[in-house]
C-alpha positions in Angstrom: -79.6 22.3 111.0 -79.2 18.6 110.2 -76.0 17.8 108.4 -75.8 15.6 105.3 -74.0 13.0 107.2 -76.7 12.9 109.9 -79.3 12.5 107.1 -77.5 9.4 105.9 -77.5 7.8 109.3 -76.6 4.1 109.5 -79.3 2.9 107.0 -78.0 0.5 104.4 -74.4 0.0 105.6 -73.7 -3.5 107.1 -73.3 -3.7 110.9 -70.0 -5.5 110.5 -67.2 -4.3 108.2 -65.3 -6.7 106.0 -61.6 -7.3 105.5 -59.5 -5.7 102.8 -59.8 -8.5 100.1 -63.6 -8.7 100.4 -64.0 -4.9 100.3 -61.8 -4.7 97.1 -64.1 -7.2 95.4 -67.2 -5.3 96.4 -65.9 -2.0 95.1 -64.8 -3.6 91.8 -68.3 -5.1 91.5 -70.5 -2.2 92.6 -68.5 0.9 91.6 -65.6 0.4 89.1 -62.6 -1.8 88.7 -59.7 -0.3 90.7 -56.2 -1.4 91.8 -55.7 -0.9 95.5 -52.9 -0.2 98.0 -53.2 -0.3 101.8 -50.4 0.3 104.3 -52.2 -1.9 106.9 -54.2 -4.5 105.0 -54.6 -6.8 108.0 -56.0 -4.0 110.1 -58.2 -2.6 107.3 -62.0 -2.7 107.7 -64.6 -1.4 105.2 -68.3 -1.6 104.4 -70.3 -1.0 101.2 -74.0 -1.0 100.5 -75.5 -0.6 97.0 -79.0 0.0 95.9 -79.8 0.2 92.2 -82.8 1.5 90.3 -83.4 2.8 86.8 -79.8 2.1 86.0 -78.5 4.4 88.8 -76.5 2.9 91.7 -76.7 4.5 95.1 -73.5 3.5 96.9 -72.7 4.0 100.6 -69.1 3.4 101.6 -67.1 3.5 104.8 -63.5 2.3 105.2 -60.0 2.9 106.6 -57.1 4.6 104.9 -56.2 3.3 101.4 -55.4 4.3 97.8 -57.3 3.2 94.7 -56.1 3.6 91.1 -57.6 3.4 87.6 -55.3 3.4 84.6 -55.5 2.2 81.0 -55.1 -1.4 82.1 -58.2 -1.3 84.3 -60.4 0.9 82.0 -62.6 -1.0 79.5 -63.1 0.6 76.1 -66.0 -1.7 75.3 -68.1 -1.6 78.5 -70.6 1.1 79.5 -69.3 4.6 80.3 -70.3 6.0 83.7 -69.9 9.2 85.7 -69.4 8.8 89.5 -70.6 11.6 91.7 -69.2 11.3 95.3 -70.3 13.2 98.4 -68.0 13.2 101.3 -69.7 12.6 104.6 -66.8 12.1 107.0 -63.0 11.7 106.9 -61.3 13.0 103.8 -60.3 12.0 100.3 -57.9 13.2 97.6 -59.3 12.7 94.1 -57.1 13.3 91.0 -58.1 13.1 87.3 -57.3 15.0 84.1 -54.4 16.9 85.8 -56.6 18.3 88.6 -56.8 17.4 92.3 -59.8 17.7 94.5 -59.4 17.5 98.3 -62.8 16.6 99.7 -63.9 17.3 103.2 -67.3 16.5 104.7 -70.0 18.5 102.9 -68.2 18.6 99.5 -68.6 16.6 96.4 -66.9 15.9 93.1 -67.4 14.1 89.8 -65.1 11.7 88.0 -65.2 9.9 84.7 -65.0 6.1 84.4 -63.3 6.4 81.0 -60.3 8.4 82.3 -57.5 7.4 84.7 -58.0 8.5 88.3 -56.4 8.2 91.7 -58.3 8.2 95.0 -56.6 8.3 98.4 -58.7 8.3 101.6 -58.0 8.9 105.2 -59.1 6.8 108.1 -62.8 7.3 109.0 -63.7 7.7 105.3 -67.4 7.7 104.6 -69.2 8.7 101.4 -72.3 8.6 99.3 -71.7 7.9 95.6 -74.0 8.0 92.6 -72.9 5.9 89.6 -74.9 6.5 86.5 -74.6 6.2 82.7 -73.1 9.2 80.9 -76.3 9.3 78.7 -78.1 10.8 81.7 -76.1 14.0 81.3 -76.7 14.3 77.5 -78.0 17.9 78.1 -74.7 18.9 79.6 -71.8 19.6 77.2 -69.2 16.8 77.5 -66.3 19.3 77.2 -67.5 21.3 80.2 -67.8 18.2 82.3 -64.3 17.0 81.2 -62.9 20.4 82.3 -64.4 20.1 85.8 -63.8 16.5 86.9 -61.8 16.2 90.2 -63.1 19.6 91.3 -64.5 20.1 94.8 -68.0 21.7 95.1 -69.9 22.8 98.2 -72.9 20.6 99.0 -73.9 22.2 102.3 -75.6 25.4 100.9 -78.0 26.5 98.2 -79.4 24.3 95.5 -76.7 21.6 95.8 -77.7 21.1 99.4 -81.4 20.6 98.4 -80.4 18.2 95.7 -78.2 16.1 97.9 -80.9 16.0 100.6 -83.2 14.5 97.9 -80.6 12.0 96.8 -80.0 10.8 100.4 -83.8 10.6 101.0 -84.5 8.6 97.8 -81.6 6.2 98.7 -82.9 5.8 102.3 -86.5 5.0 101.2 -85.7 3.2 97.9 -86.7 -0.2 99.2 -90.2 1.0 100.1 -91.0 3.1 97.0 -92.5 0.1 95.1 -93.6 1.0 91.6 -92.5 4.6 92.2 -88.8 3.6 92.4 -88.1 4.3 88.7 -89.9 7.6 88.4 -88.3 8.8 91.7 -84.8 8.0 90.5 -85.4 9.5 87.1 -86.7 12.7 88.9 -83.8 12.9 91.2 -81.3 12.5 88.4 -83.0 15.4 86.5 -82.2 17.5 89.6 -78.6 16.2 89.7 -78.2 17.2 86.0 -79.4 20.7 86.7 -77.2 20.9 89.8 -74.1 19.9 87.7 -74.9 22.4 84.9 -75.3 25.1 87.5 -72.0 24.2 89.3 -70.2 23.8 86.0 -71.4 27.2 84.9 -72.2 25.9 81.5 -75.4 27.8 80.5 -74.2 30.1 77.7 -70.8 30.7 79.2 -68.4 31.9 76.6 -70.9 31.6 73.7 -72.4 34.4 71.7 -76.1 34.8 72.5 -77.1 34.2 68.9 -75.3 30.7 68.9 -76.8 29.8 72.2 -80.3 30.8 71.1 -80.0 28.9 67.8 -78.8 25.8 69.7 -81.7 26.0 72.1 -84.2 26.3 69.2 -82.6 23.3 67.4 -82.6 21.2 70.5 -86.3 22.0 71.0 -86.9 21.0 67.4 -85.1 17.7 67.9 -87.1 17.0 71.1 -90.4 17.7 69.2 -89.5 15.3 66.4 -87.8 12.4 68.2 -90.6 10.1 67.1 -89.7 10.7 63.4 -87.3 7.8 62.4 -86.1 10.0 59.5 -84.9 12.8 61.7 -81.4 13.7 60.5 -78.9 16.6 60.4 -79.8 17.5 56.8 -83.5 17.9 57.6 -82.8 19.7 60.8 -80.5 22.2 59.1 -83.1 22.8 56.3 -85.8 23.4 58.9 -83.7 26.1 60.6 -82.3 27.7 57.4 -78.7 26.9 58.2 -76.1 24.8 56.4 -75.3 21.3 57.7 -71.8 22.5 58.3 -73.0 25.3 60.5 -75.3 22.9 62.4 -72.5 20.5 63.0 -70.3 23.4 64.2 -73.0 24.4 66.8 -72.9 20.9 68.3 -69.2 20.5 68.0 -68.7 23.6 70.3 -70.6 21.6 73.0 -68.4 18.5 72.7 -71.3 16.6 71.1 -72.6 15.7 67.6 -76.0 16.0 66.1 -76.4 12.2 65.9 -75.2 11.5 69.4 -77.6 14.2 70.7 -80.5 12.7 69.0 -79.5 9.2 70.2 -79.1 10.3 73.8 -82.5 12.1 73.8 -84.2 9.1 72.4 -82.6 6.8 75.0 -83.7 9.2 77.7 -87.3 9.1 76.6 -87.2 5.3 76.3 -85.7 5.1 79.8 -88.5 7.3 81.2 -91.2 5.1 79.5 -89.6 1.8 80.5 -89.6 3.0 84.1 -93.2 4.1 84.1 -95.5 1.5 85.8 -98.4 2.8 83.9 -96.7 1.7 80.7 -95.6 -1.7 82.0 -97.9 -3.5 79.6 -96.5 -1.7 76.5 -93.9 -3.9 74.7 -90.3 -2.7 74.6 -90.4 -2.7 70.7 -93.4 -0.4 70.8 -91.7 2.1 73.1 -88.6 2.0 70.9 -90.7 2.7 67.8 -92.5 5.5 69.6 -89.2 7.3 69.9 -87.8 6.8 66.4 -86.0 3.5 66.6 -86.8 1.5 63.5 -85.4 -1.8 64.7 -85.9 -3.5 68.0 -82.6 -5.3 67.8 -80.7 -2.0 67.0 -82.5 -0.3 69.9 -81.4 -3.1 72.2 -77.8 -2.7 71.2 -77.8 1.1 71.5 -79.6 1.0 74.8 -77.2 -1.5 76.4 -74.2 0.4 75.1 -75.5 3.6 76.6 -76.8 2.3 79.9 -75.0 -1.0 80.5 -78.4 -2.9 80.6 -80.7 -4.4 78.1 -84.1 -2.7 77.9 -85.7 -5.7 79.6 -83.2 -5.7 82.4 -83.7 -2.0 82.9 -87.5 -2.3 83.0 -87.4 -5.3 85.3 -85.2 -3.5 87.8 -87.0 -0.1 87.5 -90.4 -1.8 88.1 -89.2 -4.3 90.7 
């Protein structure tokens, strides 16, 4: 059976590694701002290759032993919020966040949050595949469940996670040749990533009474069916389901979300899908925004950039490149 590392091969990584200073700059630019420490900076060599489509960055990294830190001085409270999913391919890494520590060996993966402090310490021979993506792409997954499982090692070599990572590596390898299918391919693979994470996190109906879970599912389906309605709001949703607004807000609060943020995230997800669709390339951005309930093009642009880190035009241009 072919290993995940063998599937990655050498595609994408530069033939020649760079010195410590250049590598730090590349990581800060393509992944996240970090502070670094290295025992042998003059002997250090690293390589990084990044491909981005539909707002998702596929990042291949290889380097020697070092440590990287994110604290409150390096975390922006105004910039876009990301999750980073990292798959270990060779060597080892120690990832700590939120009081947990994950020791990753080849064939394991973990998630970390750009909005929280983190420490990453690698061995020599480190090699990984990382996905950096806006938090809005995991709107279907309770934020509190994710927060409880950052810096947790998961097995990527068996079962559904193995199939998903094979897909991630394959899309990354062929991204440059996908043409107009780049955006839909990345959107599809991120849907699989979201399902994988929900499965690994054990979030479906864990610790919830069946009645509350069923009610939440019905309400979410109602929201999805009415996203085009610009007047969709908690009061109307509560009335449609014969519950009080307080009860409605309580259902969503238990998932770490709010009704308004859920509606916003679902609308952004639908807009992302349409903006990345080559068959809709002729449709103005404002029309797509209105189609999914945004009443103001300027407001849509602000919300979209806050959630994804790109303007709608930048996102579409990149997705359809």
